[in-house]
C-alpha positions in Angstrom: 163.1 -14.0 -33.6 166.7 -14.4 -34.7 168.0 -11.8 -37.0 169.7 -13.4 -40.1 170.5 -12.5 -43.7 167.0 -13.8 -44.5 165.5 -10.9 -42.6 167.5 -8.5 -44.6 166.4 -10.1 -47.9 162.8 -10.0 -46.8 163.0 -6.4 -45.7 164.6 -5.5 -49.1 161.7 -7.1 -50.9 159.1 -5.2 -48.8 161.0 -1.9 -49.4 161.2 -2.5 -53.1 157.5 -3.3 -53.3 156.7 -0.3 -51.2 158.7 1.9 -53.7 156.9 0.4 -56.7 153.4 0.5 -55.1 153.7 3.9 -53.4 152.4 2.5 -50.1 153.1 -0.3 -47.7 152.3 -3.6 -49.4 150.5 -5.1 -46.3 147.5 -6.5 -48.2 149.7 -7.8 -51.0 151.9 -9.6 -48.5 148.9 -11.2 -46.9 147.5 -12.4 -50.2 150.9 -13.7 -51.3 151.3 -15.7 -48.1 147.8 -17.2 -48.4 147.6 -20.8 -49.8 145.0 -19.8 -52.3 146.8 -16.8 -53.7 145.7 -15.9 -57.2 147.8 -14.4 -60.0 148.3 -10.7 -59.4 148.9 -8.3 -62.3 151.8 -5.9 -61.9 149.7 -3.1 -63.5 147.2 -3.6 -60.6 149.8 -2.9 -57.9 152.0 -0.3 -59.4 151.8 3.3 -58.0 149.5 5.2 -60.4 151.7 8.2 -60.0 154.5 6.5 -61.8 155.0 8.0 -65.2 155.3 4.8 -67.3 156.6 5.9 -70.6 156.5 3.8 -73.8 160.2 3.1 -73.4 160.6 -0.7 -73.3 163.8 -0.5 -71.2 162.0 1.3 -68.4 159.2 -1.2 -68.5 161.7 -4.1 -68.4 163.5 -2.5 -65.4 160.2 -2.2 -63.5 159.3 -5.8 -64.2 162.8 -6.9 -63.2 162.6 -5.0 -59.9 159.2 -6.4 -59.1 160.4 -9.9 -59.9 163.4 -9.5 -57.6 161.2 -8.0 -54.9 158.7 -10.9 -55.0 161.5 -13.5 -55.0 162.8 -11.9 -51.8 159.4 -12.5 -50.1 159.3 -16.2 -50.8 160.1 -18.6 -48.0 162.4 -20.5 -50.5 163.5 -17.8 -52.9 164.6 -18.9 -56.4 165.3 -16.5 -59.2 164.2 -17.8 -62.6 
């Protein structure tokens, strides 16, 4: 395996998801790489210990972080 910038981007995505989930996202990574991956709700993967307030800014920040993290895990990342 050759270490490139792509490895760093992927590692960042895994670390960001691990922070949001409160555990290593191994099962999520497997399901994301599967050809028949289904839609996954963010509320289903977030760490239940997170204190999600009713502040919309915090919710937007969490969604943004999850979006960036999942984009880092794609083989051809594109941010929309």
